[in-house]
C-alpha positions as CSV (number, residue, x, y, z in Angstrom):
1,M,-53.3,61.7,-27.9
2,L,-50.8,62.4,-30.7
3,G,-48.1,63.2,-28.2
4,A,-48.5,59.9,-26.4
5,W,-48.2,58.0,-29.7
6,L,-45.0,59.8,-30.6
7,A,-43.5,59.1,-27.2
8,C,-44.2,55.4,-27.6
9,V,-42.5,55.3,-31.0
10,V,-39.4,57.1,-29.7
11,A,-39.1,54.8,-26.8
12,T,-39.1,51.6,-28.9
13,A,-37.0,52.8,-31.8
14,G,-33.6,51.5,-30.4
15,E,-34.9,48.0,-29.6
16,P,-34.1,45.1,-32.1
17,I,-37.0,43.5,-33.8
18,S,-37.0,39.7,-33.2
19,P,-38.6,37.3,-35.7
20,P,-41.8,35.6,-34.7
21,P,-41.4,32.3,-32.8
22,L,-41.6,29.1,-34.7
23,V,-44.0,27.7,-32.1
24,S,-47.1,29.7,-31.7
25,S,-47.6,31.2,-28.2
26,E,-51.2,30.9,-28.5
27,P,-52.6,27.7,-27.1
28,P,-53.9,25.3,-29.8
29,Q,-57.5,24.2,-29.9
30,D,-56.6,20.5,-29.1
31,G,-54.2,21.3,-26.3
32,K,-51.0,20.2,-28.1
33,P,-48.1,22.6,-29.1
34,I,-47.7,23.4,-32.7
35,P,-44.4,21.7,-33.9
36,S,-41.8,23.8,-35.8
37,A,-41.3,23.2,-39.5
38,P,-38.5,20.8,-40.5
39,P,-35.4,22.4,-42.1
40,L,-35.4,22.4,-45.9
41,V,-32.5,21.4,-48.2
42,P,-30.8,24.5,-49.6
43,G,-31.6,24.9,-53.3
44,D,-34.5,22.5,-53.3
45,P,-37.2,23.5,-50.8
46,A,-39.4,20.6,-51.9
47,K,-37.1,17.9,-50.5
48,V,-36.6,17.1,-46.9
49,P,-33.7,14.9,-45.9
50,H,-34.5,11.7,-44.0
51,P,-31.7,9.5,-42.6
52,P,-32.0,5.7,-43.5
53,S,-33.8,3.6,-40.9
54,L,-32.3,0.7,-39.1
55,E,-34.2,-1.7,-41.3
56,D,-32.8,-0.1,-44.4
57,R,-29.2,-0.3,-43.1
58,Q,-29.6,-4.0,-42.2
59,E,-31.0,-4.9,-45.6
60,A,-28.1,-3.1,-47.4
61,A,-25.6,-5.0,-45.3
62,A,-27.2,-8.3,-46.1
63,V,-27.1,-7.6,-49.8
64,V,-23.4,-6.8,-49.6
65,Q,-22.7,-10.0,-47.8
66,R,-24.4,-12.0,-50.5
67,L,-22.3,-10.5,-53.3
68,P,-19.5,-12.8,-54.6
69,D,-15.9,-11.9,-53.7
70,E,-14.4,-11.4,-57.1
71,A,-10.9,-10.7,-55.7
72,A,-10.7,-14.2,-54.1
73,P,-9.2,-16.7,-56.7
74,L,-11.0,-20.0,-57.3
75,E,-9.0,-23.0,-55.9
76,D,-7.9,-25.4,-58.6
77,S,-7.9,-28.7,-56.8
78,G,-7.2,-30.7,-60.0
79,H,-8.6,-34.1,-61.1
80,A,-7.3,-37.6,-61.7
81,V,-6.3,-38.3,-65.3
82,G,-4.6,-41.0,-67.3
83,K,-2.8,-40.9,-70.7
84,I,-1.9,-43.7,-73.0
85,G,0.2,-43.3,-76.1
86,I,2.0,-45.2,-78.8
87,G,4.6,-44.2,-81.3
88,L,7.7,-44.8,-83.3
89,A,11.0,-44.6,-81.4
90,H,14.7,-44.5,-82.3
91,R,17.4,-45.3,-79.8
92,G,21.2,-45.6,-80.1
93,M,24.0,-47.0,-77.9
94,Y,27.6,-47.5,-78.8
95,E,26.8,-46.2,-82.3
96,V,24.3,-49.0,-82.8
97,P,20.8,-47.7,-83.7
98,Y,17.6,-49.4,-82.7
99,W,14.2,-48.8,-84.2
100,G,10.9,-49.9,-82.6
101,L,7.7,-48.9,-80.8
102,D,7.1,-47.0,-77.6
103,L,4.1,-47.7,-75.4
104,D,3.5,-45.0,-72.7
105,L,1.2,-45.0,-69.7
106,Y,0.7,-41.9,-67.5
107,L,-1.3,-41.7,-64.3
108,G,-1.6,-38.5,-62.3
109,K,-3.5,-35.3,-61.6
110,A,-4.2,-32.6,-64.1
111,F,-4.8,-28.9,-63.4
112,K,-5.8,-26.0,-65.5
113,N,-2.2,-25.0,-66.3
114,G,-0.5,-28.4,-66.2
115,G,-0.3,-31.6,-64.3
116,H,1.8,-34.1,-62.4
117,Y,2.3,-37.7,-63.7
118,F,4.0,-40.9,-62.9
119,D,4.8,-42.6,-66.2
120,L,5.7,-46.1,-67.3
121,L,7.2,-46.8,-70.7
122,G,7.9,-50.0,-72.6
123,F,10.0,-50.2,-75.7
124,Y,10.7,-53.1,-78.1
125,G,12.8,-52.9,-81.2
126,T,15.7,-54.3,-83.2
127,S,19.0,-53.1,-84.6
128,R,19.9,-53.0,-88.3
129,G,21.4,-56.5,-87.9
130,G,18.2,-57.8,-86.4
131,I,19.4,-57.9,-82.8
132,P,16.3,-57.5,-80.5
133,T,16.3,-55.2,-77.6
134,G,13.8,-53.9,-75.1
135,L,13.5,-51.7,-72.0
136,V,11.1,-50.8,-69.3
137,R,11.3,-47.3,-67.9
138,A,9.5,-45.5,-65.0
139,G,9.7,-41.9,-63.8
140,Y,8.0,-38.7,-62.8
141,S,6.9,-36.2,-65.4
142,P,5.4,-32.8,-64.4
143,E,4.2,-30.7,-67.2
144,G,3.0,-27.2,-67.9
145,R,0.3,-26.1,-70.3
146,I,0.3,-23.2,-72.7
147,Q,-3.1,-23.2,-74.6
148,R,-2.9,-26.5,-76.5
149,F,0.8,-27.1,-75.9
150,R,2.1,-29.1,-73.0
151,I,5.8,-29.2,-72.0
152,G,7.2,-31.5,-69.4
153,G,9.8,-34.0,-68.4
154,G,11.6,-35.5,-65.4
155,P,13.9,-38.1,-64.0
156,Q,13.7,-41.7,-65.2
157,T,14.9,-45.2,-64.1
158,A,15.3,-47.9,-66.7
159,V,16.0,-51.6,-67.2
160,L,17.5,-52.4,-70.6
161,F,17.4,-55.9,-72.2
162,L,19.6,-56.6,-75.2
163,K,21.5,-59.5,-76.7
164,R,25.2,-59.6,-77.2
165,A,26.0,-59.6,-81.0
166,T,28.8,-62.1,-80.7
167,T,27.4,-64.8,-78.4
168,G,23.6,-64.0,-78.3
169,E,23.8,-63.7,-74.5
170,L,21.0,-61.7,-72.9
171,I,22.3,-58.7,-71.0
172,T,20.3,-56.8,-68.4
173,L,21.4,-53.3,-67.4
174,L,20.1,-50.7,-64.9
175,G,20.2,-47.1,-65.8
176,L,19.2,-43.5,-64.7
177,G,18.3,-40.8,-67.1
178,I,16.0,-37.9,-67.9
179,R,13.3,-37.5,-70.5
180,G,11.4,-34.5,-71.9
181,H,8.3,-34.2,-74.1
182,V,6.3,-31.7,-76.0
183,S,2.7,-32.5,-76.9
184,F,-0.1,-30.7,-78.8
185,D,-3.8,-31.3,-78.1
186,V,-5.5,-32.0,-81.4
187,T,-8.9,-31.3,-79.8
188,D,-9.4,-28.2,-77.7
189,A,-11.5,-29.3,-74.8
190,A,-11.8,-28.8,-71.1
191,P,-9.0,-30.2,-69.0
192,E,-11.3,-33.0,-67.6
193,A,-12.5,-34.1,-71.1
194,K,-11.0,-36.8,-73.4
195,V,-8.3,-35.3,-75.6
196,L,-6.4,-36.7,-78.5
197,Y,-2.8,-35.5,-78.7
198,V,0.5,-35.9,-80.6
199,A,3.8,-35.9,-78.8
200,L,7.5,-35.6,-79.4
201,S,9.9,-36.9,-76.7
202,V,13.7,-36.9,-76.3
203,G,15.8,-38.4,-73.5
204,G,19.1,-39.9,-72.4
205,T,20.0,-42.7,-70.0
206,V,23.3,-43.8,-68.5
207,Y,23.5,-47.5,-67.8
208,A,25.6,-49.4,-65.3
209,N,28.2,-50.4,-67.9
210,G,28.9,-46.8,-68.6
211,G,27.0,-46.7,-71.9
212,L,24.8,-43.8,-72.8
213,M,21.6,-44.5,-74.8
214,Y,19.7,-41.6,-76.4
215,D,16.1,-41.8,-77.5
216,V,13.7,-39.9,-79.7
217,G,10.0,-40.7,-80.1
218,L,7.1,-39.4,-82.1
219,G,3.6,-40.7,-81.4
220,F,0.0,-39.9,-80.5
221,G,-2.2,-40.7,-77.5
222,L,-5.4,-40.2,-75.7
223,R,-5.9,-38.4,-72.4
224,I,-8.8,-39.8,-70.4
């Protein structure tokens, strides 16, 4: 008996020992095979990884699509605006100074950083000798905005009316020129709100007779 047992041990000593199968070879009681255990996460045996389901992936994609695109800039389409201003003005031509009032009317479109305007200006004044003069001027005046400051200007066409000093004859002259302005918003408001401003303007116009008239104006106005 002892000899037979030793012979069995010697015969099986060189064979590898295989681990027990994950699925039991014994038939279960209910007829179904016993499933193998799911793999565990290294370092945390309590957690078992589960890939996201199709419903979870679809819900995450819908949330991403609803998020706003911060990189896309908002389009500034601008808005219609008008400006009206009045102020003191000084003009000079052939060393003859004229003092009077400017009346400005601007119509255009304003944006966050500036605007584009067509402007119409009327002036009436007199020289030191009491000679009356007037002009009507129209032009295009784009402008840029830096906080409360606005800087702009552009080409102008003008019609000048004045009386000859010797005979009193009314003279009408056509001219081309340029005008620039700097304004300051007294009230700091949104671009589409009503704003009170003060403005300084300078310009020069060459008329058909070869005369050059310069102008300087200081006034205030309302942007509506």
